[in-house]
Every structure is written in C-alpha cells, then in structure tokens.
C-alpha positions in Angstrom: 0.0 0.0 0.0 1.4 3.4 -0.9 0.9 6.6 1.0 -0.3 9.7 -0.7 2.3 12.5 -0.4 1.7 16.2 -1.0 3.3 16.6 -4.4 2.9 20.4 -4.4 5.1 21.2 -1.4 7.8 23.8 -1.6 10.6 21.2 -1.8 8.9 19.2 -4.5 8.3 22.3 -6.6 12.0 23.4 -6.1 13.3 20.0 -7.2 11.1 19.9 -10.3 12.2 23.3 -11.3 15.8 22.4 -10.8 15.4 19.3 -12.9 13.6 21.1 -15.7 16.3 23.8 -15.6 19.0 21.2 -16.1 17.1 19.6 -19.0 16.6 23.1 -20.6 20.3 24.0 -20.2 21.2 20.7 -21.8 18.9 21.1 -24.8 19.7 24.8 -25.3 23.5 24.5 -24.9 23.7 21.3 -26.9 21.8 22.8 -29.8 23.8 26.0 -29.8 27.0 24.0 -29.6 26.1 21.8 -32.5 25.2 24.9 -34.6 28.7 26.3 -34.0 27.9 29.2 -31.7 30.4 31.0 -29.5 30.6 30.4 -25.7 28.5 33.4 -24.7 25.7 32.5 -27.1 25.7 28.9 -25.9 25.2 29.9 -22.3 22.5 32.5 -23.3 20.6 30.0 -25.3 20.7 27.5 -22.5 19.3 30.1 -20.0 16.6 31.1 -22.4 15.5 27.5 -23.2 15.5 26.6 -19.5 13.4 29.6 -18.6 10.9 28.8 -21.3 10.6 25.2 -20.1 10.3 26.2 -16.4 7.9 29.1 -16.7 6.0 27.5 -19.6 5.2 24.4 -17.5 4.6 26.6 -14.4 2.0 28.6 -16.3 0.2 25.5 -17.6 -0.2 24.2 -14.0 -1.9 27.5 -12.9 -4.4 27.4 -15.7 -5.6 23.8 -14.9 
C-alpha cells in the first residue's frame, strides 16, 4: 500500500524546477554548440530555453 504524499510542497516544486532547468540547459546549450555558436551564445541560449521550459510548465499548471 502506498501513502499519498503532497506533491505540491515547496521542496517538490523546487526539485522539479531544478530538474527542468537542467534539462533546458542541456537542450539549449547542446543545440547551440552543434550549430557552432560561440561560448556566450551557448550559455545564453541555455538560459533562455530553461526559462521557457520552467515558466511554460509553471504557467500551464496554474491554468488547470
């Protein structure tokens, strides 16, 4: 039998956002690196993609 945990606690939300930030940085930086961008552009694209993922998913949860 499993116990029902509160999946919307502060720690759970923090860990989800950190995970999605890492995934976004990987996707953004990897894509920019493969396209031959310089180092500053690689980091910037990683930050932008991770912000889109985190805030995009956060916004979808509020609408539901």
